[in-house]
Every structure is written in C-alpha cells, then in structure tokens.
C-alpha positions in Angstrom: 68.9 33.9 232.7 72.8 35.8 231.2 73.4 39.0 232.1 74.6 41.6 228.6 77.8 43.0 229.5 78.5 45.9 227.3 82.3 45.6 225.0 83.8 48.8 224.8 86.0 49.5 222.2 89.7 49.9 223.0 91.1 53.0 220.6 94.7 52.2 220.1 97.3 53.3 217.2 96.2 55.9 214.8 92.3 56.2 216.0 93.8 56.9 219.6 96.5 59.5 218.0 93.4 61.0 215.6 90.6 61.3 218.5 93.2 63.4 220.9 94.5 65.4 217.9 90.4 66.1 217.8 90.2 67.8 221.4 93.3 70.2 220.6 93.0 70.8 217.0 89.2 70.4 216.4 87.0 68.4 213.9 89.5 67.8 211.0 86.6 68.7 208.4 85.9 72.3 209.9 89.5 73.0 210.2 89.5 72.4 206.7 87.2 74.6 205.4 88.9 76.9 207.3 92.6 76.6 206.4 91.7 76.7 202.9 89.7 79.7 203.0 92.7 81.6 204.5 94.8 79.9 201.9 93.0 80.7 198.9 93.2 84.6 200.3 96.2 84.5 200.5 97.4 82.8 197.3 95.0 84.9 195.4 96.9 88.1 196.2 99.4 89.6 193.7 102.7 89.2 195.3 101.9 85.4 196.3 103.3 83.8 192.9 107.0 86.0 193.4 107.6 85.3 197.1 110.0 82.8 197.5 109.4 78.9 198.7 110.5 79.4 202.3 108.0 82.4 202.8 105.1 80.8 201.3 105.9 78.0 203.6 106.2 80.3 206.6 103.2 81.8 205.7 101.0 78.4 204.8 102.3 76.7 208.1 101.2 80.1 210.1 97.7 79.5 208.6 97.6 75.7 209.7 98.4 76.8 212.7 95.8 79.6 213.0 92.9 77.5 211.6 94.1 75.0 214.4 93.7 78.0 217.3 90.2 79.1 215.7 88.5 76.0 215.5 90.3 73.1 217.9 91.5 74.5 221.5 92.7 78.3 221.3 94.6 77.9 224.8 97.0 75.3 223.4 100.5 76.6 223.9 102.1 74.5 220.9 99.9 76.6 218.1 101.7 79.9 219.2 105.1 78.5 220.1 105.0 76.7 216.0 103.6 80.2 214.5 106.6 82.0 216.5 108.8 79.1 214.8 107.8 79.2 211.4 108.1 82.9 211.3 111.2 82.8 212.6 112.8 80.3 210.3 111.5 83.1 208.0 113.2 86.0 209.3 116.6 84.1 209.5 116.1 83.0 205.9 115.4 86.7 204.9 118.5 87.9 207.0 120.5 85.7 205.4 119.1 86.8 201.6 119.8 90.4 202.0 123.0 90.1 203.5 
C-alpha cells in the first residue's frame, strides 16, 4: 500500500510578502479598520481642509504607521523611524514656507 505524503505549499512572490508583512503589520482587515477610524476623526476637524497637502500627507502617513503599531508588532522600529521621517519632512516644508 502506498503511503500518502502531505504536500506542502511553497509560498512565493506577493503571497510571501503579504505573509511576512502580516507578522509586522498585523491582519490587514484590522489595520484598515483602525486606520480609517483615525482618518475619519482627524479629517472631520475644522482645520483639516485648510492644511497644505504636504502637512496632510505627513499626518496621514503617521496615522498609517500608528495603525500598524497598534495592530501589528509594536516593537518594530521601522514604524517609529518612519513616523519621525514623515514629521521631519513636514517640518522642513514648514521651515521653508515661513522663511
């Protein structure tokens, strides 16, 4: 009698990247829920519509990273480094604008 051998699925390409990212960033559905709730809260504030696009983008990207922190691995240093980078870009933009 032949012995059945379990087949293992080799994950490559985009699926491998997604599996790796879920470890760091958490389940995408949970992330999407948190990120959209944060965006809704921020974009409903009176000052939002008057902000420059650069400032809006820096805020959105930081909310994106905060969402990854609370849903995924809170000890992934890249999340924190990225938030610093986005705010530094906004800071430089504002420094140039007010000169």
